[in-house]
C-alpha positions, 0 to 999 in steps of 0.5 A: 431333726424331723420326726419319722411321722412328720417325714412320712406326712411331708413325703405323702403330700409331695407324692400327691402333689406330683400325682395331681400335676401328672393327671392334670397334664394328661387330662389337658393333653387328651381334651379335644383340641378346640376345648384345650385351646379355649381354656388356654385362652381364658374361655369358659366351658370350653369356649373362647377361641375354640370351636365356633358355635353356629349362629341362629337364623334371623326373622326375615318376615312375619305374617300376621292377619288383620281385619280392616274396618271395611270387613265384617264376618268371613270374607275372601282374603285380600292384600289388606288382610296382611299386617306387614305392608312390605309383604305382597300377598300372592294367590295360586289356583282358582280356589285361592280366591275362596280362602276366607277370613275367620275368627276375631282379632284379639281372641285367645281361643279363636284368633283372627286367621284364614280358613280354607273350608270353602276352597273347592280345589288345591291352592297355594298362598305365598308372600313376597317381600318387596325389598328382599329375597330370602336365603333359606339355606343353613339354619333357616326355618319356618314357624307357623300356627296351624289347625287342620281337619280330616286328612288335610295337611299344611305344606310349605311352598317356595318360589325361586328367583327363576320362577320355579315353584316347589312344594315340600314333603313336610306336612303339618296336621293339628286337629284339636286346636291351633298349634304353634310349631316350627321346622327346619328347611335343611332336610325338606325334599321338594317337588315341582309345583304347577302354579296354575293348577297347584298340582305336583308335576315331573321335575324333568332334568332337575330330578336327575331321571330314573325312579326319583325324577319327581324330586328336585335334587338339591334346589338352590334356596339361597335366593327365594322370591316367595314363601308360603303354604299349600293345601293339595286337597279340595275342602269339604265346605262348612263344618268339620269335614276337611280344611286348613286354619292358618293363624300366622307364619314366621320365616327365618333365614337371611335377607338378600337385597333385590 
């Protein structure tokens, strides 16, 4: 016969085992559907066959400035300053021709870049991939290295497949030094840009009328022809009055064959 103490021990163990099974069943039932399914299929940390994770956007193209052997000192930028031969340099506004090279290749403190101090008016610089359009929907983003002076800011610019040019409300300003940052394009609002004068213009029917007619409502960024940057202010010349520095640009999205 079992003693009273041993009976009590086995009874307690049995009760705790049953209680554990009940709690486990309740926790499984209350778990989110995707998590419960994922664990049931051998997933780790709620993965497996449960909720799908969003894929990150891929690097579509990268702008790196290079200095050909024919150049010495600051000179106006040309196609040969774009390291990737599959990218075409596009310049908008008379002042775009005044954008100069700056810095030294390989320098950690003053890398080879472009500088807008001599630009006497607004300008836009874009890049067109020879083989692909760019889908900038979803998780698309831009990563760039910028420096500014005065009230100048760097703004993103896109040219759509139908020729419409847009400038984004997003702006970047980094006065002390060249700084690498990135931003998502999903929340950016856009205004139509006149490519000849590089000034914002009324969006017309695309703005939906009314007080918000300046904004282009829901632009289709699934087939972008060119991507780049703009400065909507004239620069102040040499010195620290007002300018942009751009040392590199990376565009993330999806390539769309032309």
